[in-house]
C-alpha positions as CSV (number, residue, x, y, z in Angstrom):
1,M,0.0,0.0,0.0
2,Q,1.3,3.4,-0.9
3,K,2.6,5.4,2.0
4,I,1.6,9.0,2.6
5,T,2.6,12.0,4.7
6,I,0.2,12.9,7.5
7,A,0.4,16.5,8.7
8,I,-1.4,17.4,12.0
9,D,-1.5,21.0,13.0
10,G,-3.5,23.0,15.5
11,F,-3.5,24.9,18.7
12,S,-1.7,23.9,21.9
13,S,-3.2,21.2,24.1
14,T,-5.6,19.9,21.5
15,G,-4.1,16.4,21.8
16,K,-2.2,16.4,18.5
17,S,0.6,14.3,19.9
18,T,-1.7,11.7,21.4
19,I,-3.6,11.2,18.2
20,A,-0.5,11.3,16.0
21,K,1.3,8.6,18.1
22,Q,-1.8,6.3,17.8
23,L,-2.1,6.9,14.1
24,A,1.6,6.2,13.5
25,K,1.5,3.0,15.6
26,S,-1.6,1.7,13.8
27,L,-0.3,2.5,10.3
28,G,3.2,1.4,11.0
29,Y,4.5,4.9,10.3
30,I,7.2,7.1,11.9
31,Y,5.9,9.6,14.4
32,V,7.7,13.0,14.7
33,D,6.7,15.4,17.5
34,T,7.9,18.8,16.2
35,G,6.6,20.5,19.4
36,A,9.1,18.5,21.4
37,M,11.9,19.8,19.1
38,Y,10.9,23.4,19.8
39,R,10.6,22.6,23.5
40,A,14.1,21.1,23.4
41,V,15.5,24.3,21.9
42,T,13.6,26.3,24.6
43,L,15.1,24.1,27.4
44,F,18.6,24.7,25.9
45,A,17.9,28.4,25.9
46,M,16.8,28.3,29.5
47,Q,19.8,26.2,30.6
48,N,22.2,28.6,28.9
49,N,20.6,31.7,30.3
50,F,19.4,33.0,26.8
51,F,15.7,32.9,27.9
52,G,14.0,33.2,31.2
53,E,11.3,35.2,33.0
54,A,13.3,38.4,32.6
55,I,15.8,37.3,29.9
56,E,15.4,37.2,26.1
57,D,18.7,37.0,24.4
58,K,17.7,36.0,20.8
59,K,21.2,36.8,19.3
60,G,22.9,34.6,21.9
61,L,20.6,31.7,21.2
62,V,21.0,32.0,17.4
63,A,24.7,32.1,17.7
64,S,24.6,28.8,19.7
65,L,22.2,26.9,17.4
66,S,25.1,24.8,16.0
67,Q,25.7,23.4,19.5
68,I,22.2,21.9,19.6
69,N,21.9,18.2,18.6
70,L,18.3,16.8,18.7
71,K,17.4,13.1,18.4
72,F,14.3,11.0,18.9
73,V,15.1,7.6,20.6
74,Y,12.4,5.0,20.7
75,N,11.5,3.6,24.1
76,D,10.2,0.1,23.9
77,E,8.6,0.2,27.3
78,L,6.7,3.4,26.6
79,G,5.9,2.6,23.0
80,F,7.1,5.9,21.6
81,A,10.2,7.9,20.9
82,E,11.6,10.3,23.5
83,M,13.4,13.6,22.9
84,Y,17.2,13.8,23.5
85,L,19.2,17.0,23.6
86,N,22.9,16.6,23.2
87,G,22.7,13.0,24.3
88,E,20.5,13.5,27.3
89,N,16.9,12.3,27.7
90,I,14.9,15.5,28.3
91,E,11.4,14.2,27.7
92,K,10.1,15.0,31.2
93,Q,11.9,18.4,31.5
94,I,10.4,19.8,28.3
95,R,6.8,19.1,29.4
96,T,6.9,21.5,32.3
97,L,4.8,24.7,32.5
98,E,8.1,26.7,32.7
99,V,9.1,25.5,29.2
100,S,5.5,26.0,28.0
101,K,5.6,29.6,29.1
102,L,8.7,30.3,26.9
103,V,8.4,27.9,23.9
104,S,6.2,30.2,21.7
105,K,8.8,33.1,22.2
106,V,11.6,30.8,21.1
107,A,9.5,29.4,18.2
108,V,9.0,32.8,16.6
109,I,12.8,33.1,16.0
110,E,13.3,32.7,12.2
111,E,16.7,31.0,12.5
112,V,15.3,28.4,15.0
113,R,12.4,27.6,12.6
114,I,14.7,27.3,9.6
115,K,17.0,24.9,11.4
116,L,14.1,22.7,12.7
117,V,12.1,22.7,9.5
118,E,15.1,21.4,7.6
119,M,15.5,18.6,10.2
120,Q,11.8,17.8,9.9
121,Q,11.8,17.7,6.2
122,E,14.8,15.3,6.2
123,M,12.9,13.0,8.7
124,G,9.9,12.8,6.5
125,K,11.4,12.7,3.0
126,E,10.6,9.0,2.5
127,K,6.9,9.5,3.5
128,G,5.2,7.0,5.9
129,V,5.4,9.7,8.6
130,V,2.9,11.3,10.9
131,M,4.1,14.7,12.0
132,D,2.3,17.2,14.3
133,G,3.0,20.8,15.1
134,R,2.0,24.3,14.0
135,D,3.2,24.6,10.4
136,I,3.5,21.1,9.1
137,G,0.7,21.3,6.5
138,T,1.6,24.9,5.5
139,V,5.4,25.0,5.6
140,V,7.1,21.7,6.4
141,F,5.0,19.5,4.1
142,P,2.7,21.7,2.0
143,D,2.2,18.7,-0.4
144,A,1.2,16.2,2.4
145,E,-1.6,13.9,1.2
146,F,-3.6,14.1,4.5
147,K,-3.7,17.3,6.5
148,V,-5.6,17.9,9.7
149,F,-6.1,21.1,11.7
150,M,-7.1,20.3,15.3
151,T,-8.9,22.8,17.5
152,A,-10.9,23.0,20.7
153,S,-12.1,25.8,23.0
154,P,-9.3,27.4,25.1
155,E,-11.1,26.4,28.3
156,K,-11.3,22.7,27.3
157,R,-7.7,22.7,26.3
158,A,-6.6,24.4,29.4
159,Y,-8.5,21.9,31.6
160,R,-6.9,18.9,29.8
161,R,-3.4,20.4,30.2
162,Y,-4.1,21.3,33.9
163,K,-5.2,17.6,34.6
164,E,-2.1,16.3,32.8
165,L,0.2,18.5,34.9
166,L,-1.6,17.6,38.1
167,D,-1.4,13.9,37.3
168,R,2.4,14.4,36.9
169,G,2.5,15.9,40.4
170,D,3.2,19.5,39.2
171,D,2.0,22.3,41.5
172,V,-0.2,24.4,39.1
173,N,-3.6,26.1,39.1
174,Y,-6.2,26.2,36.3
175,D,-6.2,30.0,35.8
176,E,-2.4,30.0,35.2
177,V,-2.7,27.2,32.7
178,L,-5.6,28.9,30.9
179,K,-3.6,32.1,30.7
180,N,-0.7,30.2,29.2
181,V,-2.9,28.6,26.6
182,Q,-4.4,31.9,25.5
183,E,-1.0,33.6,25.3
184,R,0.5,30.8,23.2
185,D,-2.6,30.9,20.9
186,Y,-2.0,34.6,20.3
187,I,1.8,34.3,19.8
188,D,1.5,31.3,17.6
189,S,-1.2,32.8,15.4
190,N,0.4,36.3,15.1
191,R,4.1,35.6,14.6
192,E,5.7,36.8,11.3
193,V,7.4,33.6,10.5
194,S,5.2,30.5,9.8
195,P,2.2,31.6,11.8
196,L,-0.3,29.0,13.0
197,K,-3.1,28.8,10.4
198,Q,-5.2,26.1,8.8
199,A,-4.0,24.9,5.4
200,K,-6.7,25.4,2.7
201,D,-6.8,21.7,2.1
202,A,-6.8,20.6,5.7
203,I,-9.7,19.0,7.5
204,E,-10.8,21.0,10.6
205,F,-11.1,18.7,13.6
206,D,-12.8,20.2,16.6
207,N,-12.4,17.7,19.5
208,S,-13.9,19.9,22.3
209,D,-16.5,17.3,23.1
210,M,-14.8,14.1,21.9
211,G,-13.2,11.3,23.9
212,L,-9.9,9.8,22.8
213,K,-11.5,6.7,21.2
214,E,-13.9,8.7,19.0
215,Q,-11.1,11.0,18.0
216,F,-8.8,8.2,17.0
217,D,-11.5,6.2,15.2
218,R,-12.5,9.2,13.1
219,M,-8.9,10.2,12.3
220,Y,-7.9,6.6,11.4
221,N,-10.8,6.2,9.0
222,Y,-10.0,9.5,7.4
223,A,-6.4,8.4,6.9
224,L,-7.4,5.0,5.5
225,R,-9.7,6.6,2.9
226,V,-6.8,8.9,1.8
227,I,-4.3,6.1,1.6
228,E,-6.7,3.9,-0.5
229,K,-7.0,6.7,-3.0
230,Q,-3.3,6.8,-3.7
């Protein structure tokens, strides 16, 4: 069966990664979490004092981009690939609210996007890939055979993220998470370089009132129909 490229874009905390992982596993495709890549660069920026609550040294980060080596390493026990930065597993570190607060600011930097888009295109050049992010269907793979734009109300997304952080043991409150979601929406949608927007040929997928099984079943059936047409 002909392999295709599946591009899943959308707002933060819509469950893009969860659906993308399930799709990739069911189809036997490679999964690439581009959000993890931007989070990894953000963590690097934080560790090297380029970005923080009162710090924003874009020039310093850009000058150090050559020092960043990103790699996905598959974890058999977990069933998905984890993010490594310069040889260190940083999967847990990049999922914190501290990184979430800064990732959109790092992601607007043109040089960062150029570097990561090149890496993403290389990862998916053989097709048979499910990639999720903000600009996959518009910039990274504009010719992807199957494009999805995921959305949900800010309140629903914030609650999901809040529950996820609580389950991990993080000390957070809902209002803080909601504020972060709304700020990220604004920055992602209004940045000059590769803003978050729905590709003209993407299916809009509002999962505000859907459970995970219904989401997966619908998405999987969409994908199969596209693959069968190839």
